[in-house]
C-alpha positions as CSV (number, residue, x, y, z in Angstrom):
1,M,-59.4,8.3,-29.0
2,K,-55.6,8.3,-29.2
3,P,-54.1,8.8,-32.7
4,H,-52.5,5.7,-34.1
5,I,-48.8,5.9,-34.7
6,N,-46.9,3.6,-37.0
7,P,-44.7,1.2,-34.8
8,L,-41.7,1.9,-37.1
9,I,-42.1,5.7,-36.6
10,R,-42.5,5.2,-32.9
11,R,-39.2,3.3,-32.7
12,Q,-37.5,6.0,-34.7
13,I,-38.8,8.7,-32.4
14,F,-37.7,6.6,-29.3
15,W,-34.1,6.1,-30.6
16,S,-33.8,9.7,-31.7
17,I,-34.7,10.9,-28.2
18,F,-32.4,8.3,-26.6
19,L,-29.5,9.4,-28.9
20,L,-30.1,13.1,-28.1
21,L,-30.2,12.4,-24.4
22,T,-27.0,10.4,-24.6
23,I,-25.2,13.2,-26.4
24,F,-26.5,15.8,-24.0
25,L,-25.5,13.8,-20.9
26,S,-22.1,12.9,-22.2
27,S,-21.3,16.5,-23.0
28,A,-22.7,17.8,-19.7
29,R,-20.6,15.3,-17.7
30,A,-17.3,16.8,-16.6
31,Y,-14.2,15.0,-18.0
32,E,-12.2,12.9,-15.5
33,V,-8.6,11.7,-15.5
34,A,-9.9,8.2,-16.4
35,D,-11.4,9.6,-19.6
36,C,-8.0,11.0,-20.6
37,I,-6.1,7.8,-19.8
38,R,-8.6,5.7,-21.8
39,C,-7.6,7.4,-25.0
40,H,-4.0,8.7,-24.4
41,R,-2.3,5.8,-22.5
42,N,0.6,4.1,-24.2
43,G,-0.7,1.6,-26.7
44,G,-4.1,3.1,-26.7
45,K,-6.1,2.8,-29.9
46,L,-8.3,5.8,-29.6
47,S,-5.7,8.5,-30.0
48,A,-2.3,9.0,-31.7
49,L,-1.1,11.1,-28.8
50,H,0.2,8.7,-26.2
51,I,1.5,9.3,-22.7
52,D,3.5,7.2,-20.3
53,I,1.0,7.3,-17.5
54,D,3.3,5.7,-14.9
55,A,6.0,8.3,-15.6
56,F,3.5,11.1,-15.5
57,T,2.0,9.9,-12.2
58,K,5.5,10.1,-10.7
59,S,6.3,13.5,-12.1
60,A,5.9,16.8,-10.4
61,H,2.6,17.5,-12.2
62,G,1.3,14.0,-11.7
63,K,1.5,14.4,-7.9
64,N,-0.2,17.8,-7.7
65,A,-2.4,18.3,-10.8
66,T,-4.9,16.5,-13.0
67,C,-5.0,16.6,-16.8
68,M,-7.8,19.2,-16.7
69,D,-5.9,21.5,-14.4
70,C,-3.5,22.2,-17.3
71,H,-5.7,21.4,-20.3
72,T,-8.4,23.8,-19.2
73,G,-9.9,23.9,-22.7
74,V,-10.8,20.2,-22.8
75,K,-14.4,19.8,-21.7
76,D,-15.8,17.0,-23.8
77,D,-15.2,14.8,-26.8
78,M,-15.4,17.9,-29.1
79,H,-11.7,18.7,-28.2
80,T,-10.7,16.0,-30.7
81,T,-11.8,18.4,-33.5
82,R,-10.3,21.6,-32.0
83,K,-6.5,21.5,-31.5
84,S,-6.6,24.7,-29.5
85,D,-8.6,23.0,-26.8
86,G,-5.5,21.1,-25.6
87,A,-3.3,24.3,-25.3
88,V,-1.6,24.8,-22.0
89,D,-0.8,28.2,-20.3
90,C,1.9,27.4,-17.7
91,T,1.6,30.9,-16.2
92,G,-1.8,29.8,-14.8
93,C,0.3,28.2,-12.0
94,H,3.8,29.4,-12.5
95,D,5.0,33.0,-12.1
96,Q,8.1,32.4,-14.2
97,Q,7.7,34.0,-17.6
98,N,9.3,32.3,-20.7
99,R,11.3,34.8,-22.6
100,H,13.7,32.3,-24.2
101,G,14.3,33.3,-27.7
102,V,12.3,36.6,-27.4
103,T,15.0,38.5,-29.3
104,A,15.0,36.1,-32.3
105,A,13.6,37.1,-35.6
106,A,9.8,37.1,-36.0
107,S,10.0,34.3,-38.4
108,V,11.8,32.0,-35.9
109,R,9.6,29.7,-33.8
110,K,10.0,30.7,-30.1
111,P,10.8,27.9,-27.7
112,Q,7.9,26.8,-25.5
113,C,8.2,25.6,-21.9
114,Y,7.7,22.0,-23.0
115,D,10.7,22.2,-25.4
116,C,13.0,22.1,-22.4
117,H,10.9,20.7,-19.6
118,T,9.0,18.1,-21.7
119,R,5.2,17.9,-21.8
120,H,4.3,15.3,-19.3
121,H,7.5,14.0,-17.6
122,I,8.5,17.1,-15.6
123,Y,10.7,16.5,-12.5
124,P,12.6,19.0,-10.2
125,S,15.9,20.1,-11.7
126,Q,17.7,18.3,-8.9
127,D,16.2,14.9,-10.0
128,P,18.5,13.0,-12.4
129,R,15.3,12.1,-14.5
130,S,14.7,15.8,-15.2
131,S,15.4,17.1,-18.7
132,V,16.8,20.2,-17.1
133,N,19.0,18.4,-14.7
134,A,22.7,19.5,-15.0
135,S,23.6,16.1,-16.5
136,A,20.8,16.3,-19.1
137,L,21.4,19.9,-20.3
138,P,23.8,19.1,-23.1
139,R,21.2,16.8,-24.6
140,T,18.3,19.1,-24.0
141,C,20.1,22.3,-25.2
142,A,21.4,20.4,-28.2
143,G,17.9,20.0,-29.5
144,C,18.0,23.6,-30.7
145,H,21.8,24.4,-30.3
146,P,23.6,21.4,-31.7
147,V,26.8,23.3,-32.7
148,E,27.1,25.1,-29.4
149,C,26.8,21.7,-27.6
150,G,29.5,20.1,-29.7
151,K,27.2,17.9,-31.8
152,T,28.5,19.2,-35.1
153,D,31.3,21.3,-36.5
154,Y,34.9,20.1,-35.7
155,L,36.0,23.5,-34.2
156,S,33.5,23.1,-31.4
157,R,36.1,20.7,-29.8
158,L,38.2,23.8,-28.9
159,L,35.6,24.5,-26.2
160,S,36.7,21.4,-24.4
161,F,40.3,22.6,-24.3
162,Q,39.4,26.0,-23.1
163,I,37.2,25.0,-20.2
164,A,39.2,21.8,-19.2
165,S,42.3,24.0,-18.7
166,H,40.4,26.5,-16.6
167,P,42.1,27.0,-13.1
168,K,39.5,26.2,-10.5
169,G,39.4,29.3,-8.2
170,D,36.2,27.9,-6.6
171,F,36.1,24.2,-6.1
172,G,32.4,24.4,-5.4
173,A,31.8,25.5,-9.0
174,R,31.5,23.4,-12.2
175,Y,33.7,24.4,-15.1
176,E,32.9,21.5,-17.4
177,K,31.9,22.2,-21.0
178,T,28.5,20.4,-20.3
179,N,27.5,23.0,-17.7
180,C,25.4,25.1,-20.1
181,L,23.8,27.3,-17.4
182,G,27.2,28.0,-15.8
183,C,27.6,30.8,-18.3
184,H,24.1,31.3,-19.7
185,Q,22.2,31.4,-16.4
186,G,18.7,32.9,-16.7
187,K,19.3,34.1,-20.3
188,G,19.9,30.5,-21.3
189,A,16.9,29.2,-19.3
190,H,14.0,31.7,-19.3
191,G,15.5,34.6,-21.2
192,E,15.9,36.7,-18.1
193,D,18.9,38.1,-16.2
194,A,18.1,36.3,-12.9
195,S,20.6,33.5,-12.0
196,V,19.2,30.0,-11.9
197,T,22.4,28.2,-10.5
198,K,25.2,29.2,-8.2
199,D,27.8,29.1,-10.9
200,R,29.5,32.4,-11.7
201,C,31.1,31.7,-15.1
202,Y,29.0,34.5,-16.7
203,L,30.8,37.1,-14.5
204,C,33.9,36.8,-16.8
205,H,32.7,35.1,-19.9
206,R,30.5,37.8,-21.5
207,P,29.6,38.4,-25.1
208,P,32.3,40.2,-27.2
209,G,32.2,43.9,-26.8
210,T,30.8,43.8,-23.3
211,P,32.8,45.7,-20.7
212,G,34.9,43.3,-18.7
213,A,34.6,40.4,-21.2
214,L,37.4,37.9,-20.7
215,W,37.1,35.2,-23.3
216,G,34.1,36.4,-25.2
217,K,32.3,33.8,-27.4
218,M,33.0,30.3,-26.0
219,H,31.5,28.3,-29.0
220,P,33.9,28.5,-31.9
221,Q,32.3,27.6,-35.2
222,A,33.8,26.8,-38.6
223,R,32.9,29.4,-41.3
224,F,33.2,28.3,-45.0
């Protein structure tokens, strides 16, 4: 004779098992791009972190990688409670090390790759849409170096005169004041000595005290 089970208890047992199975299956299922878009698309209600999906799709990463290729820690819905799950290690695909700001004081926040390249709208540097395109560098660099980029401090205008009056020995080079990497090269990009453009300004314009320095510091600042 089968034991009698109260119908109410039976329903509770059924729904408890159903809920546990649902949680197990949802956590076991691998995340897909559609899952990310559902929460993070522009205008989405399920997350405060929004992404322009169309712009990302057209970007360098959107053509060759999925969300999970970069956000390797995101496995299931639990990532919403652990910020570290969304962390990205660019060296997983890129050999280039980021040493930008490595000599700064320990209390200073070191720039991350996305501070210059953006998080999701990354384009080749030759693309006008890129945040590291030559035309965009004054705006990108000014995010951390406003004085050096002429955003503040009236004496910064002297930089315009110095470079505008530069005799062009090489018509293939750019001597404009907006050409940040013309002098800073790899030091200004990734904190390394390797050149990232064909400009050769840095060969003459070296820091004060450096052998062969011609002009020295090129960003005059007011001191009060």
